[in-house]
C-alpha angles and dihedrals in degrees: 000000000000111000129190117200118192117206079029096159092046122097096266099035097047091045092054093044095054093045092052093047090045094055097036107033089172092062119094111229123191119191116201119194142149093215094228099140115082115251094023089108087065085069097059095080091050092050093047090048088051092054096249120147112233121207118191104219147121126245086214090068115074087196089063089064095052093074095050120101125241110277134192097225139021121205107196101207096144119112147131090249104192117115086209095053114128093008095104100033143358117339092206099110089043092053096039090051105038099036112019091035089053089051090053089049089054097049088051091049089048092051092049094040086234127162115249128221114184126201105208127164145247083240092084086083116093120260101219092048092053090045090054095054122116114258142172122227107220125184096276106010150024112249132183121257124225097240109071135176094228138040126261098045140087139143084291089066139251118332133201096265094058108131115271099197113119143041117310105171125285087266092056093042091055091052095046088048088053090050092056092051092047088055091053093050087049093051103038105026096036092237112164107235145167129189120208115196099202128198119216110325119204146156141118116332097032111130096221123208131172094261096043130016097026092163095062087041094056092048092046094053090053093046093053092034096239128151126272135186137215099224121200139349090075096314093271098123094233095129108121138212136172117232127214116199109223091236089061088048090052093056087057093049092047091055090050094049093056099034103038095146089061094056100026110140094007128135109206132185109223123182146121093280123202094312093057098041137109144173118232088254092053089045091052089055093051090047090052091052096047102040095033087226135116123202137187114270118193121207121230114184097193119094117241119233111277097006124140132206097233141347124188126168125237100216093185096112096046093045093050091044099046110006092242126137133155118274109176114092129223094253093049088051092051090044093051095049091050091050090049093049090046091054094045103032100132093048097045100043093087090053103037107021 
């Protein structure tokens, strides 16, 4: 099998590429990336060591696809991933990467007659609808109630039929627009596709920032004993997310690569679910246990733009369809990230410290 992974030097793309090549040495894996994100260059030696072909290119450029060979499958993992992207300036790069870039990927897949696996986001769900959900304020977190004012949500989390009307951030809008185009290519061009709406993806080799990669950021700040803040919702740190280890995501993508007919045309929510979720307060406690360090955490009561109180994935559909469910716990995720930073402290300091 020949596989092209776009965003292939990014955190998710490189992790998937290395996992595929490790498990299927006979496969040809090509990673395409523009190396825009700080830290992505650190993945190039890892890709080379794994025997993965790296192509320096940009999905915004149709010409960059012309030099690529015909492949059997495309994994579209490229994105401007910040939920704040475009909100404090022009959205051009965001739109050209996350929407126009995806269309270029689709046209390449159509030409190659390649199967198409798309990594979308839970951010396609509207902010105001999520914020109006019924929730319970527990001692250390917010959690969803069973009785809800809209369909597609329960205490298990948010499902695929959650209402899509309303604003969701420019980032979420570009990913949803891409989903719509993908469905058209599936229906009218016969392209075999699957869309994965992922929760927060994390793990070693993620170059975490405040607006994207909060898990790694939280661990890194503890590791280097720097300051953090609980921002919004009263400054209590009760806002909650589920976390999906990139190795758990790989297991799902692996299934989809080899069973595309079983998932063709589907939209699947995939995240850590209730079992692999934590509030910032709870994450802090795990970081203290694993790193042995306690750091100052400020409390900022005012909410951030485009933030949400809680998001947890209901994995019922994907589990019923494929048998997949996340296996890696919050504590194991924190432990692996801590071990990774410890082993690569000097190289990572300029990105994460």
